[in-house]
N, C-alpha and C positions, 0 to 999 in steps of 0.2 A: 443493452441498457446499463448495466452495470459498469462498463468500460466508460460509457458517456459520462456517467456521475464522476467516475474518477477522473477523467479528462478535465472536466469542470472544476472540480477541486484543484486540481493541479494549475489550472490557469489562474485561478483566484487566488492560490498561495503565491504564484510567482508574481502576480500584480502586486500583492502586498508588499513582497520582498523588495520589489523594485521602488515602491512609494515610500519605504522607510527612509527617514533623514540620513543620508550619508555625508561622510566627513567631506568638506569642500576645500579647506587649506590648512596646512600644517607648518608651524615655523618651529625651529631648533637652533640652538645657539651652537655655533663649530668654533670651539676653542683654537683650534689649530690655525684657521684663518682669522680668528678674532672677529666674527661676524655672526648676524642671525640670518638664516637661510630660509626660505619659503618653497614648500612643495604642494603640488596638487594632489588629488586622491590617489592616482595611480604610483606616487613615489617620485615623481620626476621633479627636479628643482625648477622653480619658474622665475626665481628671483633671489636676491639677498639684500641685507641692509647693513651698513657699516658707518661707525663713527668716525667723523673727519675732525682730528684736533686743529689741524691749521685754520679752517674756516668756522670751528666750533658748531658744527650742525650733524645731523644724521643724514646720510644719503642713501638712497634706494636705487639698486640696480637691477636690470633684467637678467636672465641667465646667460646672455651674450656679454654682459658686461656694460651695458649702455646705462647712462644715468637716466632714471625715469623721473624722480622727485627729491627734494630735500626738505628737512624740517629744521627749523632753528628757533630757539626760545627768545620771545620778545620780552624782556623784562619791563620795558616802558608800559606797555599794553596787558602785562601778565597774561600771555598767550603764547601758543606755539604756531608760528607762520610757516606756510605750506607753499612751495614753490615747484614748479615742474622742472624738466633737464635743463629748460632754457632760461630758467630765472624768473619766468612770469608767474604771479600770484596766482595759487589754485585755492585759497581759502586760509582758515586758521582754525585751531582747536583750543578751547577754553574750558577750565574747570569750573564748574557751576556748584559753589559749596552750598547755596541754599536748598537746591534739589539733590546735593551729592551725587554728581554725575558729571562726565566730561562731555561737552557739546563740540560738534564738527560743524562749521559755516563755510559756505562756498566764498568765492571772491567778492560777491557783491552783498555779503553779508547774511544770506538767507540760510537758515538751518537745514543741514543735509541728515544728520543722525545724531543721536545720543548713546552714549555707554555708560551703563550703571552696574555696579557691584551687586549680585544676587547671593546674600550670605546663605539662603536656604540652600540652594543648589551648587553653592560655591563655584560660581562663574560670572562672567560679564556678560549680560543681556544687551543687545543692541537693537534700538528703536529707530524708525524713520521719523521724518518731520511730523507726521500725523499722529504719532504715539504708538504706531503697530510695530510689535516686535518682529523683527527680519531675521534675527540669527542669535548665536551666542558664541563666545569664547569659553572653553573649558580646558584647564590644565590637565594634561595626562602624565601622571606620575609614572607610569610604567615606561613610557618612551621619553620622558622628561622634556616635554614640549607642550605648547598652547595649540589647541585645534578649534578651527572654526566651523560651526555646524550652521548651515542655512535652513531656514523653516520654509 
């Protein structure tokens, strides 16, 4: 009977440990290659981003070096246009100064998510179009990188 209680406590503890919010994505600047690299929770590089001075845009690549998307500042509309690897529009990102947040829209103009600075926790909170928090970005000063935590 005592071992059964011990086993039950062990299973509950194990279940709790699995349910704890785990780090989903990490990004770190690589000064040797002059790019920002993205890593998954196991430490494997899944992609990187690099600024292209010739086209005046940020380009995102997967780990194999294939172009995934590009971001370019559009000064006429005061927003950042986002395109896929083929140049097709994937939407845009715009700063909302009234609500003090950054909003991301899809190619049809529908809001996908918002990013807002949380000064109490010193992190960027990410909300979906309905206003529900889906995760946050937190600066890890020990590893000198941003980490995304999914809720």
